[in-house]
N, CA, C and O of each residue as an XYZ file, in Angstrom:
796
protein
N     125.493    150.384     26.485
C     124.981    149.147     25.884
C     123.609    149.365     25.277
O     122.899    150.293     25.664
N     123.228    148.519     24.327
C     121.926    148.610     23.681
C     120.865    148.075     24.614
O     121.086    147.097     25.330
N     119.719    148.715     24.604
C     118.603    148.246     25.407
C     117.424    147.984     24.481
O     117.133    148.781     23.588
N     116.754    146.871     24.700
C     115.630    146.513     23.851
C     114.398    146.277     24.702
O     114.452    145.668     25.771
N     113.291    146.778     24.193
C     112.032    146.597     24.892
C     111.317    145.359     24.404
O     111.915    144.489     23.772
N     110.036    145.288     24.701
C     109.230    144.133     24.296
C     109.231    143.999     22.788
O     109.251    144.992     22.061
N     109.209    142.764     22.328
C     109.175    142.419     20.909
C     110.343    143.036     20.134
O     110.216    143.374     18.957
N     111.467    143.172     20.809
C     112.693    143.589     20.145
C     112.602    145.007     19.601
O     113.262    145.323     18.611
N     111.797    145.876     20.226
C     111.677    147.258     19.762
C     112.867    148.065     20.285
O     113.371    147.817     21.380
N     113.296    149.019     19.490
C     114.454    149.818     19.844
C     114.117    150.800     20.964
O     113.098    151.489     20.917
N     115.002    150.853     21.984
C     114.774    151.766     23.096
C     115.834    152.864     23.135
O     115.513    154.033     23.347
N     117.105    152.485     22.928
C     118.177    153.443     23.154
C     118.964    153.864     21.926
O     119.989    154.529     22.070
N     118.531    153.508     20.731
C     119.210    153.985     19.526
C     120.048    152.956     18.803
O     120.681    153.303     17.805
N     120.093    151.721     19.240
C     120.814    150.657     18.538
C     119.840    149.886     17.662
O     118.629    149.928     17.875
N     120.393    149.166     16.651
C     119.543    148.361     15.774
C     119.093    147.092     16.479
O     119.917    146.417     17.097
N     117.807    146.744     16.408
C     117.345    145.468     16.967
C     118.019    144.304     16.254
O     118.317    144.390     15.063
N     118.261    143.209     16.985
C     118.931    142.043     16.399
C     118.145    141.473     15.240
O     118.746    141.019     14.266
N     116.817    141.479     15.307
C     115.995    140.936     14.225
C     116.175    141.741     12.946
O     116.158    141.187     11.847
N     116.348    143.050     13.096
C     116.553    143.902     11.929
C     117.914    143.653     11.302
O     118.060    143.664     10.080
N     118.914    143.427     12.156
C     120.258    143.131     11.657
C     120.253    141.838     10.849
O     120.822    141.769      9.760
N     119.593    140.802     11.406
C     119.497    139.509     10.703
C     118.774    139.668      9.382
O     119.179    139.083      8.377
N     117.705    140.454      9.371
C     116.923    140.670      8.145
C     117.776    141.360      7.084
O     117.709    141.006      5.907
N     118.580    142.348      7.500
C     119.445    143.054      6.556
C     120.531    142.128      6.013
O     120.886    142.205      4.837
N     121.059    141.249      6.874
C     122.076    140.290      6.423
C     121.489    139.333      5.394
O     122.121    139.046      4.377
N     120.280    138.838      5.654
C     119.611    137.944      4.708
C     119.344    138.658      3.391
O     119.509    138.078      2.318
N     118.932    139.917      3.479
C     118.657    140.708      2.289
C     119.913    140.891      1.454
O     119.864    140.803      0.227
N     121.040    141.144      2.111
C     122.308    141.323      1.408
C     122.776    140.015      0.760
O     123.337    140.023     -0.336
N     122.538    138.889      1.453
C     122.901    137.588      0.869
C     122.087    137.319     -0.391
O     122.629    136.869     -1.401
N     120.781    137.595     -0.331
C     119.918    137.423     -1.500
C     120.373    138.307     -2.650
O     120.405    137.880     -3.805
N     120.729    139.561     -2.316
C     121.191    140.502     -3.343
C     122.467    139.986     -4.001
O     122.629    140.083     -5.218
N     123.382    139.430     -3.181
C     124.640    138.897     -3.715
C     124.382    137.719     -4.657
O     124.986    137.631     -5.726
N     123.480    136.814     -4.257
C     123.151    135.658     -5.106
C     122.514    136.128     -6.416
O     122.832    135.615     -7.489
N     121.612    137.109     -6.317
C     120.975    137.641     -7.530
C     122.006    138.250     -8.468
O     121.943    138.052     -9.682
N     122.950    138.990     -7.907
C     123.991    139.617     -8.736
C     124.843    138.557     -9.422
O     125.162    138.681    -10.604
N     125.214    137.513     -8.676
C     126.020    136.419     -9.259
C     125.256    135.748    -10.408
O     125.826    135.464    -11.462
N     123.964    135.501    -10.192
C     123.141    134.871    -11.234
C     123.036    135.767    -12.465
O     123.062    135.277    -13.594
N     122.919    137.068    -12.253
C     122.814    137.995    -13.389
C     124.118    138.088    -14.159
O     124.118    138.235    -15.382
N     125.235    138.002    -13.439
C     126.533    137.968    -14.120
C     126.637    136.707    -14.969
O     127.120    136.748    -16.101
N     126.175    135.574    -14.409
C     126.161    134.318    -15.169
C     125.271    134.446    -16.398
O     125.635    133.986    -17.480
N     124.098    135.073    -16.234
C     123.171    135.266    -17.355
C     123.807    136.122    -18.437
O     123.635    135.859    -19.627
N     124.548    137.156    -18.017
C     125.222    138.033    -18.982
C     126.319    137.280    -19.738
O     126.480    137.454    -20.946
N     127.072    136.442    -19.015
C     128.129    135.634    -19.660
C     127.524    134.661    -20.664
O     128.029    134.517    -21.778
N     126.439    133.993    -20.270
C     125.771    133.052    -21.174
C     125.279    133.773    -22.434
O     125.404    133.260    -23.546
N     124.714    134.976    -22.238
C     124.220    135.760    -23.375
C     125.365    136.125    -24.312
O     125.211    136.079    -25.532
N     126.517    136.489    -23.742
C     127.691    136.840    -24.558
C     128.186    135.640    -25.368
O     128.594    135.784    -26.521
N     128.146    134.447    -24.748
C     128.571    133.229    -25.461
C     127.643    132.954    -26.639
O     128.097    132.640    -27.739
N     126.328    133.076    -26.395
C     125.354    132.871    -27.479
C     125.563    133.896    -28.582
O     125.599    133.546    -29.761
N     125.701    135.168    -28.199
C     125.901    136.237    -29.184
C     127.186    136.036    -29.978
O     127.209    136.188    -31.199
N     128.265    135.688    -29.255
C     129.554    135.514    -29.917
C     129.538    134.404    -30.950
O     130.097    134.552    -32.037
N     128.900    133.295    -30.615
C     128.839    132.167    -31.552
C     127.886    132.430    -32.716
O     128.159    132.029    -33.848
N     126.775    133.101    -32.439
C     125.830    133.427    -33.511
C     126.403    134.462    -34.472
O     126.088    134.449    -35.662
N     127.243    135.358    -33.960
C     127.817    136.411    -34.803
C     128.952    135.892    -35.685
O     129.411    136.588    -36.590
N     129.403    134.663    -35.414
C     130.476    134.082    -36.215
C     129.979    133.743    -37.622
O     128.856    133.266    -37.783
N     130.793    133.982    -38.621
C     130.369    133.779    -40.018
C     130.133    132.317    -40.363
O     129.492    132.011    -41.369
N     130.646    131.412    -39.536
C     130.357    129.996    -39.775
C     128.910    129.663    -39.423
O     128.397    128.622    -39.832
N     128.245    130.547    -38.662
C     126.866    130.302    -38.242
C     125.898    131.261    -38.925
O     124.815    130.864    -39.354
N     126.295    132.519    -39.020
C     125.386    133.521    -39.587
C     126.204    134.554    -40.354
O     127.130    135.155    -39.810
N     125.855    134.752    -41.618
C     126.568    135.759    -42.395
C     125.603    136.465    -43.349
O     124.589    135.906    -43.767
N     125.944    137.687    -43.672
C     125.043    138.489    -44.511
C     125.749    139.064    -45.738
O     125.308    140.069    -46.296
N     126.842    138.428    -46.156
C     127.633    138.978    -47.254
C     127.801    138.004    -48.431
O     128.717    138.153    -49.240
N     126.913    137.012    -48.518
C     127.027    136.038    -49.603
C     126.430    136.645    -50.875
O     125.299    137.130    -50.856
N     127.176    136.621    -51.966
C     126.664    137.199    -53.224
C     125.323    136.584    -53.626
O     125.097    135.384    -53.469
N     124.464    137.417    -54.133
C     123.114    137.067    -54.610
C     122.190    136.660    -53.452
O     121.114    137.231    -53.278
N     122.625    135.668    -52.666
C     121.781    135.176    -51.574
C     121.664    136.209    -50.459
O     120.567    136.460    -49.960
N     122.761    136.796    -50.074
C     122.745    137.780    -48.988
C     122.934    137.126    -47.629
O     124.035    136.687    -47.299
N     121.870    137.057    -46.839
C     121.958    136.505    -45.484
C     121.722    134.998    -45.478
O     120.853    134.484    -46.182
N     122.518    134.306    -44.668
C     122.343    132.864    -44.491
C     122.542    132.513    -43.019
O     123.523    132.924    -42.398
N     121.608    131.757    -42.475
C     121.720    131.252    -41.103
C     122.013    129.758    -41.211
O     121.167    128.993    -41.676
N     123.211    129.334    -40.782
C     123.615    127.946    -40.982
C     122.936    126.969    -40.013
O     123.121    125.756    -40.122
N     122.155    127.496    -39.071
C     121.318    126.591    -38.281
C     120.257    125.994    -39.200
O     119.799    124.870    -38.995
N     119.869    126.778    -40.230
C     118.960    126.292    -41.282
C     119.829    126.103    -42.524
O     119.742    126.865    -43.487
N     120.665    125.074    -42.476
C     121.704    124.876    -43.489
C     121.116    124.505    -44.853
O     121.525    125.038    -45.884
N     120.174    123.605    -44.842
C     119.596    123.094    -46.079
C     118.124    123.492    -46.150
O     117.428    123.510    -45.134
N     117.667    123.803    -47.333
C     116.250    124.136    -47.501
C     116.082    125.600    -47.843
O     116.615    126.076    -48.845
N     115.343    126.316    -47.014
C     115.065    127.721    -47.274
C     116.226    128.581    -46.779
O     116.305    128.903    -45.594
N     117.129    128.952    -47.692
C     118.295    129.739    -47.309
C     117.926    131.152    -46.866
O     118.710    131.825    -46.196
N     116.731    131.596    -47.244
C     116.310    132.943    -46.849
C     115.760    132.973    -45.414
O     115.467    134.042    -44.878
N     115.622    131.776    -44.795
C     115.097    131.711    -43.434
C     116.226    131.969    -42.430
O     116.897    131.040    -41.980
N     116.418    133.222    -42.097
C     117.461    133.591    -41.132
C     116.868    133.873    -39.746
O     117.575    134.303    -38.835
N     115.569    133.625    -39.602
C     114.873    133.949    -38.347
C     115.473    133.280    -37.111
O     115.581    133.941    -36.078
N     115.876    131.985    -37.159
C     116.439    131.360    -35.951
C     117.665    132.099    -35.426
O     117.798    132.321    -34.223
N     118.566    132.480    -36.344
C     119.771    133.205    -35.927
C     119.420    134.600    -35.393
O     119.956    135.039    -34.376
N     118.517    135.282    -36.093
C     118.150    136.640    -35.692
C     117.412    136.640    -34.350
O     117.611    137.529    -33.522
N     116.561    135.632    -34.148
C     115.841    135.525    -32.881
C     116.815    135.261    -31.736
O     116.697    135.848    -30.660
N     117.780    134.371    -31.981
C     118.798    134.078    -30.972
C     119.640    135.302    -30.644
O     119.946    135.562    -29.480
N     120.015    136.056    -31.686
C     120.789    137.288    -31.477
C     119.995    138.309    -30.667
O     120.529    138.958    -29.768
N     118.715    138.439    -30.997
C     117.847    139.390    -30.281
C     117.723    139.007    -28.804
O     117.828    139.864    -27.926
N     117.498    137.714    -28.532
C     117.382    137.242    -27.146
C     118.675    137.484    -26.378
O     118.651    137.922    -25.228
N     119.795    137.197    -27.018
C     121.086    137.401    -26.364
C     121.329    138.867    -26.035
O     121.787    139.195    -24.941
N     121.019    139.754    -26.991
C     121.227    141.190    -26.779
C     120.317    141.723    -25.675
O     120.756    142.487    -24.815
N     119.039    141.315    -25.704
C     118.081    141.760    -24.684
C     118.499    141.243    -23.304
O     118.443    141.974    -22.315
N     118.919    139.973    -23.251
C     119.338    139.375    -21.982
C     120.540    140.108    -21.394
O     120.601    140.349    -20.189
N     121.491    140.460    -22.251
C     122.693    141.157    -21.794
C     122.336    142.523    -21.202
O     122.822    142.892    -20.133
N     121.481    143.266    -21.909
C     121.066    144.597    -21.433
C     120.307    144.484    -20.116
O     120.585    145.222    -19.171
N     119.343    143.553    -20.051
C     118.534    143.390    -18.835
C     119.410    142.961    -17.653
O     119.233    143.455    -16.540
N     120.349    142.045    -17.893
C     121.233    141.586    -16.817
C     122.053    142.744    -16.251
O     122.207    142.868    -15.036
N     122.575    143.589    -17.134
C     123.379    144.733    -16.688
C     122.517    145.733    -15.915
O     122.907    146.202    -14.846
N     121.336    146.057    -16.468
C     120.443    147.030    -15.826
C     119.984    146.538    -14.450
O     119.991    147.301    -13.484
N     119.587    145.264    -14.361
C     119.114    144.720    -13.085
C     120.239    144.626    -12.050
O     120.004    144.803    -10.854
N     121.450    144.350    -12.512
C     122.590    144.313    -11.597
C     122.854    145.697    -11.016
O     123.095    145.838     -9.817
N     122.809    146.716    -11.868
C     122.981    148.098    -11.399
C     121.876    148.469    -10.412
O     122.132    149.103     -9.388
N     120.637    148.063    -10.732
C     119.514    148.330     -9.825
C     119.726    147.662     -8.471
O     119.445    148.255     -7.430
N     120.221    146.430     -8.488
C     120.482    145.710     -7.240
C     121.530    146.439     -6.395
O     121.382    146.566     -5.180
N     122.577    146.909     -7.048
C     123.646    147.615     -6.331
C     123.117    148.925     -5.745
O     123.391    149.251     -4.589
N     122.358    149.671     -6.548
C     121.779    150.934     -6.072
C     120.819    150.674     -4.911
O     120.836    151.388     -3.909
N     119.990    149.652     -5.056
C     119.022    149.305     -4.005
C     119.729    148.932     -2.709
O     119.285    149.299     -1.621
N     120.839    148.198     -2.835
C     121.590    147.782     -1.649
C     122.184    148.997     -0.928
O     122.174    149.073      0.301
N     122.701    149.944     -1.718
C     123.301    151.153     -1.133
C     122.230    152.055     -0.531
O     122.420    152.648      0.532
N     121.088    152.149     -1.241
C     119.998    153.011     -0.791
C     118.859    152.199     -0.162
O     117.682    152.465     -0.402
N     119.234    151.210      0.642
C     118.232    150.308      1.219
C     117.265    151.013      2.172
O     116.240    150.450      2.556
N     117.603    152.254      2.551
C     116.723    152.992      3.456
C     115.504    153.550      2.726
O     114.587    154.083      3.351
N     115.502    153.423      1.396
C     114.370    153.924      0.601
C     113.500    152.738      0.191
O     113.804    152.103     -0.819
N     112.434    152.406      0.922
C     111.617    151.214      0.647
C     111.014    151.207     -0.756
O     110.942    150.161     -1.401
N     110.579    152.385     -1.225
C     109.945    152.469     -2.550
C     110.903    152.030     -3.642
O     110.514    151.310     -4.562
N     112.173    152.469     -3.544
C     113.188    152.096     -4.526
C     113.402    150.591     -4.528
O     113.538    149.981     -5.588
N     113.432    149.995     -3.352
C     113.621    148.552     -3.239
C     112.485    147.798     -3.938
O     112.734    146.856     -4.690
N     111.248    148.211     -3.691
C     110.091    147.545     -4.289
C     110.115    147.648     -5.804
O     109.849    146.672     -6.505
N     110.438    148.855     -6.315
C     110.510    149.058     -7.773
C     111.568    148.145     -8.379
O     111.352    147.542     -9.430
N     112.711    148.047     -7.709
C     113.802    147.194     -8.184
C     113.395    145.727     -8.209
O     113.683    145.019     -9.173
N     112.727    145.268     -7.154
C     112.327    143.867     -7.063
C     111.228    143.539     -8.076
O     111.243    142.473     -8.691
N     110.276    144.460     -8.246
C     109.205    144.249     -9.241
C     109.803    144.177    -10.637
O     109.417    143.330    -11.442
N     110.750    145.071    -10.923
C     111.436    145.055    -12.218
C     112.191    143.742    -12.408
O     112.218    143.180    -13.502
N     112.809    143.261    -11.315
C     113.552    141.999    -11.382
C     112.660    140.815    -11.685
O     113.001    139.969    -12.512
N     111.514    140.750    -11.016
C     110.568    139.643    -11.260
C     110.050    139.682    -12.691
O     110.058    138.664    -13.384
N     109.602    140.850    -13.137
C     108.986    140.997    -14.467
C     109.983    140.715    -15.588
O     109.721    139.913    -16.484
N     111.136    141.392    -15.521
C     112.132    141.249    -16.586
C     112.718    139.844    -16.633
O     112.955    139.302    -17.712
N     112.952    139.256    -15.468
C     113.533    137.907    -15.413
C     112.553    136.859    -15.941
O     112.951    135.934    -16.650
N     111.278    137.005    -15.597
C     110.261    136.082    -16.108
C     110.156    136.196    -17.626
O     110.028    135.193    -18.329
N     110.212    137.439    -18.121
C     110.177    137.665    -19.574
C     111.361    137.000    -20.258
O     111.204    136.358    -21.297
N     112.559    137.155    -19.671
C     113.752    136.557    -20.285
C     113.687    135.034    -20.268
O     114.119    134.388    -21.223
N     113.155    134.452    -19.195
C     113.018    132.993    -19.140
C     112.126    132.498    -20.270
O     112.421    131.496    -20.923
N     111.017    133.227    -20.491
C     110.086    132.856    -21.574
C     110.751    133.005    -22.938
O     110.604    132.138    -23.800
N     111.479    134.099    -23.136
C     112.158    134.332    -24.420
C     113.215    133.267    -24.702
O     113.352    132.805    -25.835
N     113.957    132.881    -23.670
C     114.974    131.847    -23.870
C     114.362    130.477    -24.139
O     114.921    129.690    -24.902
N     113.221    130.183    -23.521
C     112.511    128.931    -23.829
C     112.120    128.919    -25.303
O     112.312    127.924    -26.001
N     111.562    130.052    -25.771
C     111.141    130.147    -27.176
C     112.335    130.043    -28.113
O     112.277    129.336    -29.119
N     113.415    130.744    -27.788
C     114.611    130.733    -28.648
C     115.236    129.349    -28.709
O     115.595    128.867    -29.783
N     115.366    128.707    -27.543
C     115.958    127.369    -27.495
C     115.123    126.374    -28.292
O     115.658    125.590    -29.076
N     113.795    126.412    -28.086
C     112.907    125.484    -28.796
C     112.967    125.714    -30.298
O     113.027    124.759    -31.073
N     112.952    126.971    -30.712
C     112.956    127.323    -32.136
C     114.259    126.890    -32.805
O     114.241    126.237    -33.848
N     115.393    127.260    -32.195
C     116.690    126.925    -32.804
C     116.935    125.418    -32.793
O     117.488    124.873    -33.749
N     116.529    124.746    -31.720
C     116.708    123.292    -31.647
C     115.897    122.581    -32.716
O     116.378    121.641    -33.348
N     114.660    123.034    -32.915
C     113.799    122.437    -33.930
C     114.398    122.597    -35.320
O     114.452    121.639    -36.091
N     114.847    123.807    -35.639
C     115.426    124.058    -36.959
C     116.717    123.265    -37.163
O     116.968    122.746    -38.251
N     117.526    123.176    -36.120
C     118.784    122.429    -36.205
C     118.516    120.939    -36.413
O     119.189    120.292    -37.216
N     117.543    120.397    -35.696
C     117.189    118.978    -35.840
C     116.683    118.689    -37.256
O     117.043    117.674    -37.853
N     115.847    119.587    -37.789
C     115.345    119.423    -39.164
C     116.486    119.456    -40.166
O     116.499    118.694    -41.133
N     117.448    120.348    -39.928
C     118.588    120.466    -40.832
C     119.463    119.219    -40.785
O     119.946    118.760    -41.819
N     119.666    118.675    -39.601
C     120.471    117.451    -39.477
C     119.850    116.306    -40.268
O     120.558    115.525    -40.903
N     118.515    116.211    -40.226
C     117.823    115.167    -40.987
C     118.034    115.353    -42.482
O     118.283    114.393    -43.211
N     117.932    116.593    -42.927
C     118.117    116.870    -44.356
C     119.552    116.609    -44.795
O     119.786    116.100    -45.892
N     120.513    116.956    -43.944
C     121.918    116.703    -44.269
C     122.198    115.206    -44.358
O     122.972    114.756    -45.203
N     121.559    114.444    -43.475
C     121.735    112.985    -43.489
C     121.178    112.379    -44.773
O     121.730    111.421    -45.313
N     120.079    112.952    -45.251
C     119.453    112.441    -46.481
C     120.357    112.608    -47.696
O     120.332    111.792    -48.617
N     121.155    113.673    -47.688
C     122.030    113.924    -48.854
C     123.489    113.572    -48.547
O     124.403    113.930    -49.290
N     123.681    112.860    -47.430
C     125.014    112.407    -47.023
C     125.998    113.577    -46.873
O     127.127    113.522    -47.360
N     125.548    114.623    -46.196
C     126.394    115.790    -45.926
C     126.415    116.027    -44.419
O     125.658    115.403    -43.675
N     127.275    116.925    -43.977
C     127.350    117.198    -42.542
C     127.945    118.584    -42.280
O     128.568    119.186    -43.155
N     127.740    119.065    -41.072
C     128.357    120.312    -40.638
C     129.853    120.089    -40.441
O     130.303    118.960    -40.246
N     130.619    121.181    -40.496
C     132.023    121.073    -40.099
C     132.061    120.904    -38.578
O     131.087    121.211    -37.890
N     133.181    120.418    -38.064
C     133.292    120.206    -36.616
C     133.161    121.526    -35.849
O     132.593    121.559    -34.757
N     133.691    122.617    -36.425
C     133.597    123.915    -35.745
C     132.162    124.423    -35.736
O     131.701    124.994    -34.748
N     131.457    124.208    -36.854
C     130.049    124.600    -36.887
C     129.245    123.818    -35.845
O     128.406    124.379    -35.139
N     129.513    122.529    -35.764
C     128.813    121.680    -34.792
C     129.059    122.146    -33.364
O     128.129    122.209    -32.560
N     130.315    122.473    -33.043
C     130.644    122.901    -31.678
C     130.035    124.262    -31.376
O     129.587    124.508    -30.256
N     130.015    125.143    -32.362
C     129.444    126.477    -32.135
C     127.924    126.404    -31.955
O     127.369    127.055    -31.070
N     127.268    125.624    -32.781
C     125.813    125.472    -32.632
C     125.497    124.779    -31.313
O     124.521    125.120    -30.645
N     126.327    123.801    -30.939
C     126.149    123.135    -29.647
C     126.249    124.119    -28.496
O     125.468    124.050    -27.547
N     127.218    125.046    -28.574
C     127.381    126.059    -27.525
C     126.179    126.998    -27.488
O     125.711    127.372    -26.413
N     125.688    127.373    -28.652
C     124.508    128.254    -28.730
C     123.317    127.609    -28.043
O     122.648    128.231    -27.219
N     123.061    126.360    -28.389
C     121.907    125.656    -27.819
C     122.096    125.379    -26.318
O     121.158    125.518    -25.534
N     123.310    124.991    -25.931
C     123.576    124.665    -24.524
C     123.397    125.889    -23.625
O     122.742    125.810    -22.586
N     123.977    127.011    -24.025
C     123.902    128.198    -23.171
C     122.549    128.903    -23.280
O     122.163    129.646    -22.378
N     121.838    128.676    -24.365
C     120.448    129.148    -24.430
C     119.610    128.391    -23.409
O     118.791    128.975    -22.700
N     119.828    127.082    -23.347
C     119.094    126.253    -22.383
C     119.471    126.604    -20.940
O     118.595    126.720    -20.082
N     120.762    126.772    -20.671
C     121.213    127.086    -19.317
C     120.714    128.448    -18.835
O     120.583    128.684    -17.634
N     120.442    129.331    -19.782
C     119.943    130.660    -19.413
C     118.542    130.591    -18.798
O     118.163    131.456    -18.008
N     117.779    129.562    -19.163
C     116.391    129.444    -18.679
C     116.333    129.296    -17.158
O     115.679    130.109    -16.505
N     117.001    128.273    -16.554
C     116.931    128.154    -15.087
C     117.573    129.331    -14.361
O     117.154    129.675    -13.256
N     118.588    129.955    -14.968
C     119.230    131.110    -14.332
C     118.235    132.257    -14.183
O     118.140    132.867    -13.118
N     117.490    132.552    -15.260
C     116.520    133.651    -15.205
C     115.323    133.297    -14.320
O     114.753    134.172    -13.669
N     114.946    132.030    -14.297
C     113.865    131.608    -13.383
C     114.302    131.825    -11.935
O     113.516    132.285    -11.108
N     115.557    131.492    -11.634
C     116.081    131.682    -10.277
C     116.126    133.161     -9.902
O     115.799    133.528     -8.773
N     116.532    134.009    -10.852
C     116.560    135.455    -10.584
C     115.153    135.967    -10.279
O     114.953    136.750     -9.351
N     114.173    135.508    -11.079
C     112.782    135.919    -10.858
C     112.284    135.458     -9.487
O     111.609    136.207     -8.781
N     112.623    134.217     -9.117
C     112.183    133.670     -7.829
C     112.799    134.430     -6.657
O     112.105    134.760     -5.696
N     114.093    134.705     -6.735
C     114.766    135.431     -5.657
C     114.282    136.876     -5.552
O     114.174    137.423     -4.455
N     113.993    137.486     -6.693
C     113.440    138.846     -6.678
C     112.077    138.848     -6.022
O     111.724    139.779     -5.298
N     111.297    137.780     -6.284
C     109.983    137.643     -5.655
C     110.080    137.501     -4.142
O     109.289    138.086     -3.403
N     111.061    136.713     -3.686
C     111.286    136.538     -2.252
C     111.662    137.875     -1.601
O     111.166    138.218     -0.528
N     112.548    138.622     -2.272
C     112.971    139.921     -1.737
C     111.813    140.910     -1.715
O     111.699    141.720     -0.796
N     110.958    140.842     -2.727
C     109.787    141.731     -2.779
C     108.845    141.465     -1.606
O     108.344    142.392     -0.969
N     108.614    140.183     -1.334
C     107.740    139.817     -0.198
C     108.339    140.284      1.125
O     107.622    140.756      2.007
N     109.657    140.149      1.258
C     110.328    140.579      2.484
C     110.226    142.095      2.654
O     110.022    142.592      3.762
N     110.370    142.825      1.541
C     110.284    144.283      1.590
C     108.875    144.729      1.965
O     108.699    145.685      2.720
N     107.870    144.028      1.429
C     106.476    144.368      1.746
C     106.156    144.051      3.208
O     105.426    144.791      3.867
N     106.711    142.939      3.705
C     106.464    142.548      5.098
C     107.132    143.519      6.071
O     106.614    143.785      7.156
N     108.297    144.046      5.660
C     109.016    144.964      6.537
C     108.450    146.381      6.519
O     108.730    147.190      7.403
N     107.632    146.667      5.470
C     107.098    148.038      5.328
C     106.079    148.345      6.435
O     105.527    149.445      6.478
């Protein structure tokens, strides 16, 4: 049988109960972080998929070249909202995949404290950056879309129903990505504090 000394210190070679509980909590946090990152990756794919559709963004129009339909009326050369959204989606997808791999490696190699800290610091930094980028992208695209709707109303024109649904999906999942990345950053911060306390 396992024997424990004062303050739950190991005497005979078994894991102390407090350490077991701490590892279980750590694994639960890792699982939640992984689920959130998978959600972030899915949201990024939805944004990318809708932005890459020719009803929203195309670069093959004769003479004009590139057109971003979020900026439907006015400056047709202003493709920045679509390009910014595409960039955020691509960066988010890469970061979500990399951080998920780091979480899995950290969980397997949990006996290496330095690796855990590096993973958690990377999670906090990258997730906070993505939250900020998605706030900027959502605000920028929403502003341009609202301006375009006003201009379309002035000339008695409108988006097609498919364009409306695709832009709605872009804006909705851009917005939903913000709390997801904030949650990832917060959970990574909690894990970092736990790792430092256990060191």
